[in-house]
C-alpha positions as CSV (number, residue, x, y, z in Angstrom):
1,M,-6.3,-21.6,-72.5
2,L,-3.6,-18.9,-72.6
3,R,-2.9,-16.9,-69.5
4,S,-0.3,-14.3,-68.7
5,K,2.5,-15.0,-66.2
6,I,5.2,-12.7,-64.8
7,S,8.5,-14.2,-66.1
8,G,10.8,-11.4,-65.0
9,I,10.6,-8.6,-62.5
10,G,12.9,-5.7,-61.6
11,M,13.0,-2.4,-59.7
12,Y,15.1,0.7,-59.4
13,V,15.2,3.3,-56.7
14,P,17.6,6.3,-56.7
15,K,20.6,6.3,-54.3
16,N,19.6,9.7,-52.8
17,I,17.8,9.0,-49.5
18,V,15.8,11.9,-48.0
19,T,14.6,11.5,-44.4
20,N,11.8,13.2,-42.7
21,N,14.4,15.2,-40.8
22,D,16.0,16.3,-44.1
23,L,12.6,17.9,-45.1
24,K,12.7,20.1,-42.0
25,K,15.3,22.2,-43.7
26,Y,12.6,23.4,-46.2
27,M,9.3,23.3,-44.3
28,D,7.7,23.4,-40.9
29,T,7.3,19.7,-40.2
30,S,8.7,16.9,-38.0
31,D,9.6,13.2,-38.2
32,E,6.9,12.5,-35.7
33,W,4.2,14.4,-37.7
34,I,5.0,12.6,-40.9
35,Q,5.2,9.2,-39.5
36,E,2.0,9.5,-37.5
37,R,0.0,10.5,-40.6
38,T,1.7,8.4,-43.3
39,G,4.0,5.9,-41.8
40,I,6.9,7.2,-44.0
41,I,10.4,7.5,-42.5
42,E,12.3,8.2,-45.7
43,R,12.0,8.3,-49.5
44,R,14.3,8.3,-52.5
45,Y,14.8,11.3,-54.8
46,A,16.2,11.0,-58.3
47,D,19.3,13.0,-59.4
48,R,18.0,16.4,-60.4
49,T,19.4,16.4,-63.9
50,G,21.0,13.0,-64.4
51,E,17.9,10.8,-63.9
52,T,14.5,10.9,-65.5
53,T,11.3,8.8,-65.3
54,T,12.6,7.0,-68.5
55,T,16.1,6.4,-67.3
56,M,14.8,4.9,-64.0
57,A,12.4,2.7,-66.1
58,V,15.3,1.5,-68.2
59,E,17.2,0.3,-65.0
60,A,14.2,-1.6,-63.8
61,A,13.3,-3.0,-67.2
62,S,16.8,-4.2,-67.8
63,I,16.7,-6.3,-64.7
64,A,13.2,-7.7,-65.5
65,I,14.2,-8.6,-69.0
66,E,17.4,-10.4,-67.9
67,R,15.5,-12.3,-65.3
68,A,13.0,-13.4,-67.9
69,G,15.9,-14.9,-69.9
70,I,15.3,-12.7,-73.0
71,T,16.8,-9.6,-74.5
72,P,15.4,-6.1,-75.3
73,Q,15.1,-7.2,-78.9
74,D,12.6,-9.9,-77.8
75,I,10.1,-7.4,-76.4
76,D,7.2,-7.0,-78.8
77,F,5.1,-4.4,-76.9
78,I,5.5,-1.8,-74.1
79,V,3.0,-0.5,-71.7
80,F,4.3,2.4,-69.6
81,A,2.4,3.8,-66.6
82,T,3.4,7.2,-65.2
83,L,2.0,10.5,-64.1
84,S,5.4,12.2,-64.3
85,P,6.6,11.8,-67.9
86,D,9.8,13.2,-69.2
87,Y,7.9,15.5,-71.6
88,Y,4.3,16.8,-71.8
89,F,4.5,14.8,-75.0
90,P,5.6,12.4,-76.4
91,G,5.1,9.7,-73.7
92,C,7.8,7.7,-72.0
93,G,7.1,4.5,-73.9
94,V,8.8,5.6,-77.1
95,L,11.7,7.1,-75.1
96,L,12.3,3.8,-73.4
97,Q,12.0,1.9,-76.7
98,R,14.7,4.2,-78.1
99,A,16.9,4.0,-75.0
100,M,16.9,0.2,-75.0
101,K,17.4,0.0,-78.8
102,M,14.3,-2.2,-79.2
103,K,12.6,-3.0,-82.5
104,E,9.9,-0.7,-83.9
105,I,7.3,-2.1,-81.6
106,G,4.2,-0.6,-80.2
107,A,4.4,1.6,-77.1
108,L,1.4,2.5,-75.0
109,D,1.4,5.1,-72.3
110,I,-1.1,4.7,-69.3
111,R,-2.2,7.7,-67.3
112,N,-4.1,6.2,-64.4
113,Q,-1.8,7.7,-61.7
114,C,-1.6,5.4,-58.6
115,S,-3.6,2.7,-60.3
116,G,-1.5,2.9,-63.4
117,F,0.5,-0.2,-63.1
118,V,-2.4,-2.5,-62.3
119,Y,-4.3,-0.9,-65.3
120,A,-1.2,-1.5,-67.5
121,L,-0.9,-5.1,-66.3
122,S,-4.6,-5.6,-67.2
123,V,-4.1,-4.2,-70.7
124,A,-1.0,-6.3,-71.3
125,D,-2.9,-9.4,-70.0
126,Q,-5.5,-9.0,-72.7
127,F,-2.9,-8.9,-75.4
128,I,-1.2,-12.1,-74.1
129,R,-4.5,-14.0,-73.7
130,T,-5.5,-13.2,-77.3
131,G,-2.1,-14.3,-78.6
132,T,-1.3,-10.8,-80.0
133,Y,2.1,-10.5,-78.2
134,K,4.4,-12.9,-76.4
135,N,6.8,-10.7,-74.5
136,I,5.3,-7.5,-73.1
137,L,7.2,-5.1,-70.9
138,V,5.0,-3.4,-68.3
139,I,6.4,-0.5,-66.4
140,G,5.5,1.9,-63.6
141,S,8.0,4.7,-63.1
142,E,7.8,8.1,-61.4
143,K,10.0,11.2,-60.7
144,H,7.9,13.2,-58.4
145,S,10.6,15.2,-56.7
146,F,11.0,17.7,-59.5
147,G,7.4,18.9,-59.2
148,L,6.6,19.2,-55.5
149,D,6.2,22.3,-53.4
150,F,9.0,22.2,-50.8
151,S,7.6,24.8,-48.5
152,T,5.3,24.7,-45.5
153,R,2.4,25.5,-47.8
154,G,2.9,22.3,-49.7
155,R,4.0,20.0,-46.9
156,N,0.8,17.8,-46.7
157,I,1.6,16.5,-50.2
158,S,5.4,16.9,-50.6
159,V,6.3,14.7,-47.6
160,I,4.4,11.8,-49.1
161,F,6.0,11.2,-52.5
162,G,9.2,9.6,-53.7
163,D,10.9,8.5,-56.9
164,G,11.5,5.0,-58.4
165,A,10.6,2.4,-61.0
166,G,9.4,-1.1,-61.3
167,A,8.9,-3.4,-64.3
168,V,7.7,-6.9,-65.2
169,V,7.9,-9.0,-68.4
170,L,4.6,-10.7,-69.2
171,Q,4.6,-13.9,-71.2
172,P,2.0,-16.6,-72.1
173,T,1.5,-19.8,-70.2
174,E,-0.8,-22.8,-70.7
175,E,0.0,-24.1,-67.2
176,E,-3.3,-24.7,-65.4
177,G,-4.1,-22.3,-62.6
178,R,-0.9,-20.3,-63.1
179,G,-0.4,-16.6,-63.9
180,I,-2.9,-13.8,-63.9
181,L,-6.3,-15.2,-62.9
182,S,-8.3,-11.9,-63.3
183,T,-8.1,-8.1,-63.3
184,H,-10.7,-5.7,-62.2
185,L,-10.8,-2.0,-63.1
186,H,-13.0,0.9,-61.9
187,S,-13.3,4.7,-61.9
188,D,-15.5,7.4,-60.5
189,G,-14.8,10.9,-62.0
190,E,-17.1,12.7,-59.5
191,G,-14.1,13.2,-57.3
192,A,-11.6,14.1,-60.0
193,E,-10.6,17.4,-58.6
194,I,-10.0,16.1,-55.0
195,L,-6.6,14.8,-56.0
196,A,-5.3,16.5,-59.1
197,M,-2.6,18.7,-60.7
198,Y,-4.7,21.3,-62.5
199,N,-1.9,23.2,-64.3
200,P,-0.6,23.2,-66.9
201,G,-3.8,22.1,-68.7
202,T,-6.3,22.9,-71.4
203,H,-9.2,23.8,-69.1
204,A,-8.6,27.5,-69.5
205,N,-7.9,27.8,-65.8
206,H,-11.4,26.6,-64.8
207,W,-9.7,25.2,-61.7
208,G,-7.1,28.0,-61.5
209,H,-9.2,31.3,-61.2
210,Y,-10.0,31.8,-64.9
211,A,-11.4,35.3,-64.1
212,D,-7.8,36.4,-63.4
213,F,-6.8,35.5,-66.9
214,K,-9.9,36.1,-69.1
215,D,-8.1,38.9,-71.0
216,A,-4.7,37.3,-71.1
217,P,-3.1,35.7,-74.1
218,I,-4.0,32.0,-74.5
219,A,-0.4,31.0,-73.7
220,E,-0.6,32.7,-70.3
221,M,-3.8,30.7,-69.5
222,F,-1.8,27.5,-70.0
223,M,1.1,28.6,-67.7
224,S,1.8,32.1,-66.3
225,H,4.0,33.7,-63.8
226,E,0.9,34.4,-61.7
227,M,0.1,30.7,-61.5
228,I,3.6,30.0,-60.3
229,D,3.5,32.8,-57.7
230,N,0.1,31.4,-56.4
231,A,1.5,27.8,-56.4
232,Q,-1.1,26.7,-58.9
233,N,1.4,24.6,-60.7
234,F,1.6,22.1,-57.9
235,P,-0.6,19.0,-57.1
236,F,-3.7,19.5,-54.9
237,M,-5.0,16.9,-52.5
238,D,-7.9,16.8,-50.0
239,G,-6.3,14.1,-47.9
240,P,-9.2,13.2,-45.6
241,S,-11.6,12.8,-48.6
242,V,-9.1,10.6,-50.4
243,F,-8.6,8.5,-47.3
244,K,-12.4,8.0,-46.8
245,K,-12.9,6.8,-50.4
246,A,-9.8,4.6,-50.4
247,V,-10.6,2.6,-47.3
248,V,-13.9,1.7,-49.0
249,K,-12.8,0.9,-52.5
250,F,-9.5,-0.9,-51.6
251,P,-11.2,-3.8,-49.8
252,E,-14.1,-3.8,-52.3
253,V,-11.9,-4.4,-55.3
254,I,-9.8,-7.0,-53.5
255,M,-12.9,-8.9,-52.6
256,E,-14.2,-8.6,-56.1
257,S,-11.1,-10.4,-57.4
258,L,-11.4,-13.1,-54.8
259,S,-15.1,-13.6,-55.5
260,A,-14.5,-13.9,-59.2
261,N,-12.2,-16.8,-58.6
262,K,-14.2,-18.4,-55.8
263,L,-11.6,-17.7,-53.2
264,N,-11.5,-16.1,-49.7
265,A,-9.2,-13.4,-48.1
266,S,-7.6,-16.2,-46.1
267,D,-6.4,-17.8,-49.3
268,I,-4.2,-14.8,-50.1
269,S,-0.5,-15.6,-49.7
270,M,0.6,-12.0,-50.3
271,L,-1.3,-8.7,-50.7
272,I,0.7,-6.0,-52.4
273,P,-1.3,-2.7,-52.0
274,H,-0.4,0.5,-53.7
275,Q,1.8,2.3,-51.2
276,A,-0.4,5.4,-50.7
277,N,-0.4,5.6,-46.9
278,L,0.5,3.0,-44.3
279,R,-2.6,3.8,-42.3
280,I,-4.8,2.9,-45.4
281,A,-2.9,-0.4,-45.8
282,Q,-3.3,-1.2,-42.1
283,F,-7.0,-0.4,-42.3
284,V,-7.5,-2.7,-45.3
285,Q,-5.5,-5.5,-43.6
286,Q,-7.7,-5.3,-40.6
287,K,-10.9,-5.1,-42.7
288,L,-9.9,-8.3,-44.6
289,G,-8.6,-10.1,-41.5
290,L,-5.2,-10.6,-42.9
291,R,-2.1,-11.3,-40.8
292,D,1.1,-9.3,-41.1
293,H,2.9,-11.9,-43.2
294,Q,0.1,-11.7,-45.8
295,V,0.6,-8.0,-46.5
296,Y,3.8,-6.3,-47.8
297,N,4.4,-2.6,-47.2
298,N,7.5,-0.6,-48.0
299,I,6.2,2.9,-48.0
300,Q,8.3,3.5,-44.8
301,H,11.4,3.6,-46.9
302,Y,10.3,4.7,-50.4
303,G,7.2,6.9,-49.8
304,N,4.4,6.9,-52.3
305,T,5.8,6.2,-55.8
306,T,2.3,6.1,-57.3
307,A,2.4,3.9,-60.5
308,A,5.8,2.5,-59.5
309,S,4.8,1.5,-56.0
310,V,3.1,-1.8,-56.8
311,P,5.9,-3.2,-59.0
312,I,8.6,-2.0,-56.6
313,A,6.8,-3.6,-53.6
314,L,6.1,-6.8,-55.6
315,C,9.8,-7.1,-56.7
316,E,11.2,-6.4,-53.3
317,A,8.8,-8.9,-51.6
318,W,9.9,-11.6,-54.2
319,E,13.6,-10.8,-53.8
320,K,13.2,-11.3,-50.0
321,G,11.7,-14.7,-50.5
322,K,8.2,-13.6,-49.3
323,I,6.6,-14.7,-52.6
324,K,7.2,-18.2,-53.8
325,E,6.0,-20.4,-56.7
326,G,2.4,-21.3,-56.3
327,D,1.5,-18.4,-54.0
328,L,-1.7,-16.5,-54.5
329,V,-0.7,-12.8,-54.9
330,C,-3.2,-9.9,-55.0
331,L,-2.2,-6.5,-56.3
332,A,-4.5,-3.5,-55.5
333,A,-4.4,0.2,-56.0
334,F,-6.5,3.3,-55.5
335,G,-5.7,6.8,-56.7
336,S,-6.5,10.1,-58.5
337,G,-9.4,10.0,-60.8
338,F,-10.7,8.4,-58.8
339,T,-9.5,5.0,-60.2
340,W,-9.0,1.7,-58.4
341,A,-8.1,-1.7,-59.6
342,S,-7.0,-5.2,-58.5
343,A,-5.2,-8.2,-60.1
344,L,-5.1,-11.7,-58.7
345,L,-2.4,-14.0,-59.8
346,R,-0.9,-17.4,-59.0
347,W,2.9,-16.9,-58.9
């Protein structure tokens, strides 16, 4: 039976380090306040004009492809996860295909925000298992810094996010018990507006005071000066509500993957959680009874890079020798939508 295995992995984070103290220049905050609530000490910001979501993805993908022992010409499908694409359309998948001079292969863009990479991995896994493709490039890349509210008004969100990219090459294997054992995907749209970026959008400002624009030209309902003045073009998050949902669904979806493979939490060699908040990761660790060496967190240095956080953490843990051949690795994520997902694999 064909399974999917990760044959190459790569990551890229921008050189520009932004500390909590650096953010004090723009908003009323403090290093203590940020660390206490998120665990974050610093994050990376992409170059304002020289780097994009796609260019960072190219950096990570190049490393993953080289480590897989293949070339960009060998890639036969792309799955690209991001919530911060270069353009409103087209998606980043085709931009990466162009930048890396690949063949005229398929490129699929995934919009599942924080869960995006695990969703993308699951989609790629199905293509490998059915024998449709042999070398799939799976990417999570984000450039949040260009779209955050760097004022005291937006500090609850802006201090959390960072930029970066991670990528893996997925290939088939017939080796018994190796590769991706199972993936598990879920959603609940009842809380869709709890963590969202409403504008620009085609909802006619249903979530942006439509009454203020009922007599305005249609274009102004999509994006207007008034929206910008009222900070309606920035992300919104009800942090406590997100936290309450995450600490329930995170351990649930991890246990689902273990149960599907007749395994226990103690069997996990390494849990790579989406780097949403260090407090959430610590809660999940305690809930599952895992030791420190069984969980990898790097949100302290990169912030929340949403779709990129799982592959960045996975790559960094592997590079540090914390993941070895034969290890049982669990990937898990929870985010806007709400969506949540897990993947269990034998390295």
